[in-house]
N, C-alpha and C positions, 0 to 999 in steps of 0.2 A: 421528236422525240424528249419528252419532258422530263429530268432525273432526280431525283430528290436522294440526296447519300444519307447515308446513318452509321455513322462509325464514332465511338468516342479519343479517339484518335486527331486532331487538326492535319496532324502530320498526312495521316493517311486517305483524309478526306480529300489532300493539297495532292498527294499523289494521283487517287482516283479523278480528279477536275481535271490534271492534264493527260491523263491515257483516255478521256473517253474526248476530250476537245478533238483528239486526231480524230475520232467518225462523224464521217458528216452525218449532218442533221441532228446528231445530242446536244440536247441542252444541259448543262446541271443546270436547274433550277433551284436548289434549296441542300442545306447542308442542319442537319441534326447530331447532335451527341449525348441523346438521352431519350431515353422510350416517349419521352411524353412532351419532350419537343416535337420528337418520331411523329408523335401523329396528328400535333397541336398545327402545325408546319402543313404533313402534307392534309387538313381539313383546306385551310386558305391556299394552296396551289396546287390540288389534284392533279400531281405529273400520272405524267403515262408509266411508269416505269418508278418500283423504290430499291436499294443495290442497300439492304443492311446485315454487316456487319456483325452476331453473333458473340456475343459477350462468353465469358469462360463457364460462365455461371445457367448459360440458356433463360436468365431474367428474363429479356428483352423478348423470344418468342413471343410474347402476346402484342409486341408490334406486327408479328405477320395480319395476327387474327383479325387485330382494330383494324388492319387495311384492309384486310380482305370482306368485312364483312358492312366497311359501309366503302367498299366502292370493289366489285365483283370479277370488275376485266383489269383493275390496277394491276403489270408485272410488276413478280415481286420475285428479288432475289436475291437468297439468301447465302452468306460467308462463311468457313465458320475457319479455325486452326488448324482442324482435324480433317481427314477425311473420314469419319464416323457413319456407320450405317445409319443407325439408335437413331443417331443428330439429328441423318438427311430426311427418313420417315416424319420425325417429328413437325421438322418444316415444310413437309405436305402437309401437316396432319391440320398442319396449322395457318395454309392458302400459300407458303410456298410459287411459286411455276419452278425454280430451277434453284441447285445448292450447287455450291465449289468448294473445292476447299483451296487455302489463302494461298497455300506451296505448287498448286499448278501454277502461278500468280493470275495475268491476266485474259491470257486466253482465250477460256471458254467464256467469259463477261462479255468479252467484244467480238467471239462468234456469235453468241445469241440476240445481242444488238443487233449486230447487223443484219442479220436474218431476218428480221425483228421487221428490218429496214430496208429489206428487199434490196442489198448490198453485196 
């Protein structure tokens, strides 16, 4: 499974790479720090999965919509600093397959990816 990481923080992207490296069959194929970079990399890489950190303003929700428009089967995971039903609902409306609050750590993301790989 190929994964594109989208997060403004290079430190957080490095942490996710370390976490995802532990899952057999998962490969991080690209990293983006902005909305424009995410869509451009997605076009070139066509990963199976995109892990997107939402900014506080939710301006990068458009990444979900744009990737979903370009690829209806790419698995889109949205991450937020807070568990918020309104944000979660918006993420699903924009095309996310999963939504996780970062406060829950990586366990939810790991479980979903492992399930998709049949592990």
